[in-house]
N, C-alpha and C positions, 0 to 999 in steps of 0.2 A: 504494500500500500504506500509506504513512504517512498519507495523507488518510483512508483508511478507519479507521486506528487512532485518529485524532483524533475522527472521528465517533462511534466506539464509546464514548469517554469524555467527549464533549462534554456529554452529558446530566447527568453528575455535577458538572460545573462549574456548570451552571444550577441543579442541586439544592442545591449549597452556597450559592449566592447566595440562592435562594428561602427556604432554611431560616433564613438570617440575617435576612432581611427579615421573615419570619413571626414570629420570636421576638425582634424588635428591642427590645421593651419590657423583656424579661428582661435583655437585654444592657445596656440603659440603666441598669438597677439596678446591674449590675456597674460601669458607667462612673461612676455617681455615687460609688460606693465608691472608685474609683480617684482621682477628683477630690478627695475628702476626704483620701485618703492623700497625694496630691500637696501639698495645702495644708499638712498637718501637716509633711511633709518640708521644704517651703520655710521654714516657721516655725522648724524645728529648725536648718537651715543658717544662717538669719539670726541665731539666737541664738549659734551656734558662732562665726560671724565677728565678731559684736559683742563676744564675750568674748575673742577672740583678739587678741594684741598685734601679729600680722602681718596685713597686708592680703591677702597671697597665701599660701594654704595648699596645700602639695604642688603648686605650679605653677598653681593655679586661684584667680582672684579671686572675690569674691562674685557679680559679674555673670556670670562664666563658669559658676559653679556653678548659679545659678538657670536660666540658659539650658540647661545640660546636663540638669538635673533635669526641666524642663518638656518639652524635646524628646524625651528618652528615654522618658518616660511616654507621650507621644503616639505615637511611632514603635512602641512595643510593642503598640499596638492592632492594627497590621497584621502585624507580625513574629510575634507570639505568637497568631496567629488559628487555628492548627491545631486541628482537632477529631478528628484521627486517634486520639489517645490515648483520648478518650472513646468514640468510635464503635467502636473495636476492643474496648474493655472491655465495651461493651454487647453486641456480637455474640457475644463469647465467653461472657458470663454467661447470655445468653438462648438460646444454642445455635445461633443463626443463622449462626455462622461456618462451619459445615459446608456450609450451602446456598451461601454466598458462594464457598467454595472449589471448588464443583462447577460454577460458572458459567464460561463461556468468557471470563473477564476476569481480569486480574491484580489481586488484592485490594489490593496495595500501591498500584498506580497509581489504582485506584478511589478510595481514601482521599485520595491526593495531589491528584487533580483536584477532589475536593470541597473540599479546602483552598484550591485556586486560586479557586474560586467564593466561599468565605468571605473570602478576601483582597480580592477585588474589591468585595464588599459592605461590608466593614469600611472599605475605603478611601473609599468614597462616603459611608457613614453617619457615620463617626467621624473618620477621619484628616483629610479635607479641612476640615470645619468647625472641628475642634479646632486644627488647625495654623494656620488663618487667624486665629482668635482669639488663640492663643498667640503667634504672630508679631507681631501688632499690639500686644499687651501688652508684649512684650519690646522692640519697636522704639521705641514711644512712651514706655513707662514706664521702660525701663532703657537706652535708646540702643544696643541691640544691632544688629549688622550683619545685613543680609539675605543669604541664601545666593546664591552666584554661580550663573549660569544653567547652567554646565557641571556644577557640583556637584549641581544639582537632577536633571540627567539621570543622573549617576553614582548618585545616591541611589535612583532608581527601579529601576535594575538591581540595586543592592546590596540593596534591600529585598526584592525578589523572591527573590534567592538566600538571603537571611537566613530568609525564611519557609519555603523548602524545607529548609534546614539544620535549623530547629527542628522541622519536620514529621517529618524523618527521625529525630531524637532522640526525639520523641514516639512514633513508631511502634515504635522499638526497645524503649523502656521499656514500652510497652503490651503487648509480647509476654509480659511477666511475668504477665499475667492468665491465661495458660494454666495456671499453677501456683497462683496465689493465688485465682482466681475473681472477684476484685473489685479495683478500682483506686483507690478513693476515698482510702484512707490513703496509697498510693503517690503519688497526684496531689499531695497537700499537700506531701509531702517533695520531690517532683520540682520543683514550681513554686518552692519556697523556694530550693533549691540552684541551679537554673538562673538565677533572678533575681540571686542573689549572684554567681555565676561570670560572668554576662554583663555585670555592671556596672550593673544596674538599681537595686539597693538602695544601693550606694555606688560611686563611681567607682573604677576599678581603680588610678588614680593614688595613691589613699590606702592601698594595700596595700604590703607590703614589695617591694623590687625583684625578688627572686627569684620571688615569687608572681606579680607582673605578667608576668614572662617566661614562666612556666609557663602561666598562664591565657591569654595571647595566642597561645600555640602551639595550644591547644585550640580546638575550634570554637565555644565559647560566646561568646567576644568577637566573633567574626565574625558571630554571629547578631544582635547588638544594638549593640555599641559601634561597629562599623565603619560601618553606615549613619548612625548618629547623628553621628559625627565628620565624616563626609563632608558632611552637611547643615549642619553648624556651621562649615564652611570650615576645619577643623583640618588638612586634608590638601591638598597640592598636587595638580594633576591627575595627575601621574605617580604620586604616592603612592596616590591614590584608585584608579587603574587597577591598581596592584600589590595593594592590599587586595582588590579585586574578583576578581583572579586567584586569590588565596588562598581566597576564598569559593567560587569555582568548583571548585577542587581539593577542598575539603571536601564540596561537593555530590556530586561523583563518588565520592569515597572512602566517604562515608556511604551512598550508594545501593548500592554494592557490598556493604558490610557488612550493610545492611538486607535485601537480597535473600538473602544467605547465611543470616542468622538466620531469615528467614521460611521458607526452604526447610526448614530444620531443624525449625521448629515445625510445618509442614504434615505432615512425616513423623511427628512425634510424635502429631499429631491422628489421622492415618490409622491408626497403630499402635494407639492407644488405642481407636479406634472399631471396628477390625477384630477 
C-alpha cells in the first residue's frame, strides 16, 4: 500500500526536478542577486568589526561571522526551495485549484513532493558547487575548520527537515490566496519576516536574550539556523541529535496544522462553488 502511495506521487518529485532544470537560467539570475547581496553583507560586517573596539561581538569573531554569513546564504538555497506558496497562489488565481481538489490525490502532498524534487535539483545545481567554492575560500582564505564527517550526515537530515518545515509554513500562508486572490505582496512580506526570524538577515545572537529565547522556540530557527550551526560544528553530536528531534517535532506539528487548515479551506471552496 505504501509503495503504491509512493508511486502515485513519484511523478511530482520528477516534475519538481525537471521544472528547476528547465528554468535554471531564471534561477541563476536570482542567484547572482543573492551573491551580490552576500558580498554587500560581508563588506558591511567587515566595516562593523573594523570600527568596533572589541574583536568579538555578541560571542562571534569576524571569522565566525563571515563563515556564518556565507554558509547560511548557501544553505538557504536548498532550505528555502519550496514552490508551494507560488504554485498554490497560481492554482487559486487561475481557478485550477478546483480541478486539483477533485483528483484522487492529496493536494498538500502533491505540492510537498514537488518541493522534494526542487530540493534535489537545487542541491545539485547550486548547493554543491557553491558550498565547495565557499568552503575553499573560507578554509584557505580565513583558516576556517572543515565540518566533521558526522556533522555532514546530521546536516543532510536536518536540511531535509528544514525544507519540509519551510514548505509547511509556505503552504499555510499560501492559503490566504483564497481570500486575497493574489500572493505577490504577501510573498514580499513573508520572505522578509521569515528571513529575519530564521537568522538569515542577522544572527539571532545579536538580538536581545528574551527575543532569542522566543525565536528559538518557534520553528523559524529550526528551518535555517539549526542546519547551519550543525554544519559549522557549533553543536556536539548529542546537541545536533537533540536539535534534529526538535525539527522532527515541528514537522509533525506543522503537518497536523496544515492539514486542519487545508480541510477548512476545501470546505470553504466547496461552499462557495456550490
